[in-house]
Kinemage of the C-alpha trace (Angstrom):
@kinemage 1
@onewidth
@group {chain A} dominant
@subgroup {mainchain}
@vectorlist {calphas} color= white
{ca unk a 1} P -29.014 18.126 -9.714
{ca unk a 2} L -27.423 15.589 -12.149
{ca unk a 3} L -23.881 14.567 -11.272
{ca unk a 4} L -21.206 15.211 -13.716
{ca unk a 5} L -19.302 12.233 -14.960
{ca unk a 6} L -16.018 11.383 -13.582
{ca unk a 7} L -12.969 12.410 -15.689
{ca unk a 8} L -9.784 10.519 -15.832
{ca unk a 9} L -8.492 12.135 -12.476
{ca unk a 10} L -11.559 10.733 -10.584
{ca unk a 11} L -11.090 7.162 -12.115
{ca unk a 12} L -7.531 7.173 -11.181
{ca unk a 13} L -8.286 8.429 -7.615
{ca unk a 14} L -10.960 5.565 -7.480
{ca unk a 15} L -8.515 2.931 -8.495
{ca unk a 16} L -5.784 4.110 -6.149
{ca unk a 17} L -8.198 3.805 -3.149
{ca unk a 18} L -9.340 0.314 -4.363
{ca unk a 19} L -5.728 -0.789 -4.780
{ca unk a 20} L -4.844 0.642 -1.115
{ca unk a 21} L -7.947 -1.350 0.130
{ca unk a 22} L -6.660 -4.549 -1.259
{ca unk a 23} L -2.901 -4.025 -0.582
{ca unk a 24} L -2.820 -2.790 2.913
{ca unk a 25} L 0.936 -1.871 2.840
{ca unk a 26} L 1.096 -0.163 -0.342
{ca unk a 27} L 0.544 3.409 1.260
{ca unk a 28} L 3.394 2.883 3.597
{ca unk a 29} L 5.654 1.379 0.905
{ca unk a 30} L 5.047 4.505 -1.056
{ca unk a 31} L 5.729 6.794 1.894
{ca unk a 32} L 8.997 5.038 2.232
{ca unk a 33} L 10.009 5.766 -1.370
{ca unk a 34} L 8.988 9.492 -0.614
{ca unk a 35} L 10.914 9.754 2.578
{ca unk a 36} L 13.998 8.086 0.963
{ca unk a 37} L 13.839 10.734 -1.714
{ca unk a 38} L 13.626 13.366 0.898
{ca unk a 39} L 16.467 11.728 2.629
{ca unk a 40} L 18.668 11.891 -0.653
{ca unk a 41} L 17.885 15.552 -1.195
{ca unk a 42} L 18.602 16.401 2.451
{ca unk a 43} L 21.844 14.555 2.306
{ca unk a 44} L 22.826 16.340 -0.916
{ca unk a 45} L 22.254 19.598 0.771
{ca unk a 46} L 24.641 18.581 3.334
{ca unk a 47} L 22.154 18.089 6.281
{ca unk a 48} L 23.446 14.628 7.441
{ca unk a 49} L 21.769 14.619 10.800
{ca unk a 50} L 18.307 15.229 9.346
{ca unk a 51} L 19.111 12.815 6.524
{ca unk a 52} L 19.751 10.118 8.885
{ca unk a 53} L 16.718 10.945 11.062
{ca unk a 54} L 14.374 10.837 8.016
{ca unk a 55} L 16.011 7.558 6.862
{ca unk a 56} L 15.102 5.978 10.288
{ca unk a 57} L 11.410 6.840 9.752
{ca unk a 58} L 11.559 5.655 6.116
{ca unk a 59} L 12.826 2.240 7.206
{ca unk a 60} L 10.190 2.111 9.814
{ca unk a 61} L 7.552 2.940 7.239
{ca unk a 62} L 9.140 0.108 4.974
{ca unk a 63} L 8.986 -2.491 7.659
{ca unk a 64} L 5.230 -1.717 8.565
{ca unk a 65} L 4.324 -1.788 4.856
{ca unk a 66} L 5.848 -5.120 4.318
{ca unk a 67} L 4.132 -6.575 7.525
{ca unk a 68} L 0.857 -5.204 6.382
{ca unk a 69} L 1.311 -6.534 2.881
{ca unk a 70} L 2.041 -10.025 4.197
{ca unk a 71} L -1.210 -9.707 6.368
{ca unk a 72} L -3.090 -8.887 3.251
{ca unk a 73} L -1.566 -11.787 1.425
{ca unk a 74} L -2.527 -14.119 4.208
{ca unk a 75} L -5.918 -12.780 4.270
{ca unk a 76} L -6.525 -13.207 0.630
{ca unk a 77} L -5.161 -16.864 0.717
{ca unk a 78} L -7.580 -17.544 3.486
{ca unk a 79} L -10.497 -16.111 1.430
{ca unk a 80} L -9.497 -18.340 -1.614
{ca unk a 81} L -9.275 -21.506 0.447
{ca unk a 82} L -12.801 -20.779 1.986
{ca unk a 83} L -14.090 -20.351 -1.597
{ca unk a 84} L -12.681 -23.723 -2.570
{ca unk a 85} L -14.014 -25.476 0.473
{ca unk a 86} L -17.541 -24.653 -0.306
{ca unk a 87} L -19.390 -27.933 -0.960
{ca unk a 88} L -20.689 -28.410 -4.272
{ca unk a 89} L -24.598 -29.246 -4.333
{ca unk a 90} L -24.206 -31.873 -6.935
{ca unk a 91} L -21.643 -33.949 -5.049
{ca unk a 92} L -23.360 -37.360 -3.625
């Protein structure tokens, strides 16, 4: 049975997965933003205790995301250096 061609939504999903594979911290940073919005909404509704609890988890998510982004950056830099260090077969 032939497969249906992917529409725009399929392409966007594929691009998002590829982006998350390259930028390890991106999902956690997006989670931070979402949790911070939940925190603001909860605070607006008057539930300060829950808002504070959600804010703590939001900041944990941010810290983990930044650490993972740093790790991905270091990984990419090492890959670039390895690519540059390959000896050229024409050098004598």
